[in-house]
Phi, psi and omega in degrees: 000135181266134171263096186293343179272359185233082177271102178252012175268315188303131175302333179295336181291350186247359185296323180264014183113157181303145181280069187295325178297319178294316178302317181299315180296316181293325176302325179283319192259320183217073187293342169239100196247128179285137178231136176278149175234124182304127174067013177217172173294145178282193185208164174264121175270120181261119197247341182266150183305309184296326181284324174298317177300317180301313180297314183295327184274002180232068181294339177291338181255327181239102191270137170276334185281319191306309183237007184084188189246005174249154185298316185292138176291134183264156171296152184308316182294321179291321178294320178299318179295318179297323182296341176268008174261145185303323184293343181246017176264141173263157171297150003274353182297318179303316180298317182294324181279331182281328188303315183294330185263342183305319181301332181288346184244012176292155185304317183296319181290314180296325179303331179290348181272358187303314181298320179294317181292324177293322178296319178296315180298317178299318180295331177284316190273331183302312179297324178293320178297319179298318177296320181296319180293317182293327185245017182056040179125156180212142176261135179224154169271105197288330185296307187264321183286340182237293190299319184294337185291325185293302181296329177299317180287321181296311179296320179301316179291317181300322183268352182071034181281144177303132184303324183292345180269348187302314181299318180293322179295318178298318180298320176296318180299318181293320178293326179304316186262355184252025187293344179272355182247114183295344175287341185254319183215148176286117182304331181287346181249025183300129180097343183292327180291327176295318177297316179300316180293318179297321178295319176301312183296322179297318177294320178297317179298317180299320179292319183294331179295339181264359186255160175298156179298134180248359176058044175241186184293330177298317178298321178298314183294317183282339184258357182260155175266126179249116183054038173091001181216156177287153177293138166277172176298324178295315177303314181298319180300316181290320177296319181300315182301314180294311186297314184287318180297312179296316182296325179281305191290312186292323179290317176304317180292317179301315184291314182289319177294326178295316179295317179300318179299318180292319178297322180285346181231074187300328178296323179284329172301314180296321181295317182286335172292317181291329186229079181302338177295348177276355184299317178303318177294324177296318178299317179298321180290324173301316181297326177285310190286331181222054184307137186296330181241134179288323188199167157226150182266153165227167177235128181292131182264352179203162174299134182204196172211155175230120180053038178085353179271118178299136177235126182272150174306133181094348179292145172279142180227127179249123174276105187269095183294327182297327175279313183300326182288354176235028179290121184296338180279351182245320186245123175291134181046062193294338182272358177271141175271115187226104184292345179260011183301127181200121003284168181220075185278052180295163184248021185291338174263008185077189178200150179084214186307319187262023175305135191307125178296327185264022186302315183290325177293316180299316181295320179294315178301317180296315181297309183297318181300312184286329173302312183288318181298310184290332178287333185270326190240113180280344179229123177225120181215159179293142176245011181173181182279128173297148177237135184258153177288137174282103184194139171266002179251312185261122179268068195238150167273142174250351175204134178216088180283124180227157173248125181249136178209000000 
């Protein structure tokens, strides 16, 4: 059944912030809600926490590979490329491709990067602090001038990418995920930035094969067997697009959304300043309250049902994390931002087979960034209106003017 009064597909519905009131009503009335898509087949939006978990934990029934992970149907060539990305692989292929790289992202290994990540953060914030001291404060566009710099540098170092290429790679990553917003990408060229990034990565891989071992993530990717064979340059290009886009966009969004949440909740800003040990819990609450991705899609492989709603084989199903993360049956006072929330079983990193490979890296980046930011600037306030990305996929800010002092 379609709720014609509840359009949660249109990217325009998210420009002023996620439609949380609509999500709340639908969780009560239509927790598995049909949505129309212009000129394509519609989809089932799965809105409750337990139902999202159910879909995620049954990849044999709800496939990431069959139709990809975005609602819109892709052209055959684009779908083929997506199917070679880890996020769109089903078991057992997903398991075979994830296994060689998983050790590089374990908590113990990522923990060794803290000093490096702190040095990167310091290099970003020190010049801004100097400007603030010299001028009794400084205004910055926080999303790109500050937040985007950290994941771009971290991913660049992990992969051994030439430093001079980092800005262009970040720009491609932003266009990859910003195709619904004409301020970020030309809608008529949707997908071209992914091709451009893959071509860059293929050339980079070809060059690296002729170079001495550098003991970075690129060497791991090019030297490991995935599902019984070494990566080709094309394989590396597709893996690169996913890794770099996810590493850049979601972390940039987490950091900028986190600062906005703290500015909007000054008592909690003051609390986390007094007790920096609360920062890890604050980061988790940012991830719940302002999750970087609204949804991922699956495709039903057989007739089934979700919460009593019949689902036909071939139907599109969207796991709506933005709704599940505010499910009243799981989270007490779910619309409140609470840095002390415990437990906090948010689904922003997914669950099950596709639980985020970079979870430990994201948490470390968030903790270190906010430790350094809050220690340097005693006053942080808005210097203009935040602007959000037009997207039903990315829950992102595209501009956050702030004054630091």
